[in-house]
C-alpha positions as CSV (number, residue, x, y, z in Angstrom):
1,M,-22.7,15.8,-2.9
2,L,-21.1,16.7,0.4
3,I,-17.7,15.0,0.7
4,E,-15.7,14.8,3.9
5,I,-12.2,13.3,4.0
6,K,-10.7,12.7,7.4
7,N,-7.1,12.0,8.4
8,R,-6.1,8.9,10.3
9,Q,-6.9,10.7,13.6
10,G,-10.5,11.3,12.5
11,E,-10.1,15.0,11.9
12,I,-11.8,16.4,8.8
13,I,-9.1,17.7,6.4
14,I,-11.3,18.2,3.3
15,T,-15.0,19.1,3.2
16,G,-17.2,20.5,0.6
17,E,-19.4,19.8,-2.4
18,Y,-17.7,17.5,-4.9
19,E,-18.9,15.0,-7.5
20,S,-17.0,12.2,-5.8
21,V,-14.1,11.3,-3.5
22,K,-11.9,11.2,-6.6
23,D,-13.0,14.8,-7.5
24,A,-12.2,16.1,-4.0
25,C,-8.8,14.4,-4.0
26,E,-7.9,15.9,-7.4
27,K,-9.0,19.4,-6.5
28,K,-7.4,19.3,-3.0
29,R,-4.3,17.1,-3.7
30,A,-2.0,19.4,-1.8
31,Y,-4.0,18.7,1.4
32,L,-4.1,14.9,1.5
33,H,-1.4,14.5,4.1
34,G,-2.6,11.7,6.4
35,A,-5.9,11.2,4.5
36,Y,-7.9,8.1,5.2
37,L,-8.7,6.8,1.7
38,R,-8.9,3.1,2.4
39,G,-10.7,1.4,-0.4
40,A,-11.3,4.6,-2.3
41,D,-11.9,4.4,-6.1
42,L,-9.2,6.8,-7.4
43,S,-8.9,5.2,-10.8
44,E,-7.3,7.6,-13.3
45,A,-7.2,10.3,-10.7
46,Y,-4.9,13.2,-11.4
47,L,-2.8,13.3,-8.2
48,R,0.4,14.6,-9.7
49,G,2.4,16.2,-6.9
50,A,-0.1,15.3,-4.3
51,D,0.9,15.4,-0.6
52,L,-0.1,11.8,0.4
53,R,2.4,11.5,3.2
54,G,1.1,9.1,5.8
55,A,-2.2,8.6,3.8
56,D,-4.1,5.3,4.2
57,L,-4.5,4.1,0.6
58,S,-4.9,0.4,1.6
59,E,-7.2,-1.4,-0.7
60,A,-7.6,1.8,-2.8
61,Y,-8.2,1.4,-6.6
62,L,-5.5,3.5,-8.3
63,R,-5.7,2.0,-11.8
64,G,-4.2,4.6,-14.2
65,A,-3.8,7.3,-11.5
66,D,-1.2,9.9,-12.2
67,L,1.0,9.9,-9.1
68,R,4.0,11.5,-10.7
69,G,5.8,13.6,-8.2
70,A,3.4,12.6,-5.3
71,N,4.9,12.4,-1.9
72,L,4.0,8.9,-0.6
73,H,6.3,8.8,2.4
74,G,4.7,6.6,5.1
75,A,1.6,6.0,3.0
76,N,-0.1,2.6,3.5
77,L,-0.5,1.0,0.1
78,H,-1.2,-2.5,1.4
79,G,-3.6,-4.1,-1.1
80,A,-3.8,-1.1,-3.3
81,Y,-4.3,-1.7,-7.0
82,L,-1.7,0.2,-8.9
83,G,-2.0,-1.4,-12.3
84,G,-1.3,1.2,-15.0
85,A,-0.6,4.0,-12.4
86,Y,2.0,6.6,-13.3
87,L,4.6,6.6,-10.6
88,G,7.5,8.4,-12.3
89,G,9.1,10.8,-9.9
90,A,6.9,9.7,-7.0
91,K,8.8,10.7,-3.8
92,N,9.7,8.3,-1.0
93,I,8.3,5.2,-2.7
94,S,10.3,2.1,-3.5
95,L,9.4,-0.3,-6.2
96,P,8.5,-3.1,-6.5
97,I,5.4,-3.3,-4.4
98,I,4.1,-6.8,-4.2
99,N,0.9,-8.1,-2.8
100,I,0.1,-11.8,-2.8
101,S,-3.0,-13.6,-1.4
102,G,-1.7,-16.7,0.4
103,T,-3.8,-19.6,1.8
104,Q,-3.6,-18.2,5.4
105,H,-2.7,-14.5,5.1
106,S,-1.8,-11.8,2.6
107,I,1.9,-11.1,1.8
108,F,2.8,-7.5,1.2
109,Y,6.3,-6.3,0.2
110,M,7.4,-2.7,0.0
111,D,10.5,-0.7,1.1
112,G,12.5,-3.7,1.9
113,K,10.0,-5.3,4.3
114,I,7.7,-8.2,4.0
115,R,4.5,-8.3,6.0
116,I,2.7,-11.6,6.3
117,G,-0.5,-11.2,8.3
118,C,0.5,-8.8,11.2
119,V,4.2,-9.8,11.2
120,E,6.6,-7.5,9.4
121,K,10.3,-8.2,8.9
122,T,13.1,-7.7,6.5
123,I,13.9,-10.3,3.9
124,P,16.9,-11.6,5.8
125,E,14.9,-11.8,9.0
126,W,12.1,-13.8,7.3
127,L,14.7,-16.2,5.7
128,L,16.0,-16.9,9.2
129,E,12.7,-17.0,11.1
130,Y,10.0,-18.1,8.7
131,E,9.6,-21.6,10.0
132,K,9.5,-20.5,13.7
133,I,7.0,-17.8,12.9
134,G,4.9,-20.1,10.8
135,K,4.7,-22.7,13.7
136,E,3.9,-20.0,16.3
137,N,1.0,-18.9,14.0
138,K,-0.2,-22.4,13.6
139,Y,0.6,-22.8,9.9
140,T,0.6,-26.3,8.5
141,D,3.9,-27.7,7.2
142,E,2.5,-27.2,3.7
143,Q,1.6,-23.5,4.4
144,I,5.1,-22.9,5.8
145,K,6.6,-24.3,2.5
146,E,4.1,-22.1,0.5
147,Y,5.1,-18.9,2.3
148,K,8.8,-19.8,2.1
149,K,8.4,-19.9,-1.7
150,Y,6.8,-16.4,-1.6
151,I,9.7,-15.1,0.6
152,D,12.3,-16.7,-1.8
153,M,10.5,-15.1,-4.8
154,I,10.6,-11.7,-3.3
155,A,14.2,-12.1,-2.3
156,M,15.1,-13.1,-5.8
157,L,13.2,-10.1,-7.3
158,E,14.9,-7.7,-4.8
159,K,18.4,-8.9,-5.9
160,R,17.7,-7.7,-9.5
């Protein structure tokens, strides 16, 4: 089938006859810089050494994918499923990556920053401002307490 993969600016970066998006990504892994792969099923894909700088992999299914040596600098992994993925030697990625579905918004943590809804801050900034931000975003008192627990949990994991 004809597969076209675009970058985030909408320009076609890969086009051709492939069995699937996964097949195209595996065969053209050196050309995935900035690729728009939101929600793609890349389970068990061989992406070792892939150039995924700036790629949108949000909500992508990467179960068992081989990402060893891949360059993920600036890649959006928000909501991506990485269970069983091989990340050894992946460049420019910091672990852990945490994604939690809260009652109001998702919580995403990577590279020292927590994003709750559209607000992204460092752990120390969240610890200082969580209540104010919660009230500004019309969270209930119970939701503010809930999200504070998530922030505390992430802060505790980061200290390890």
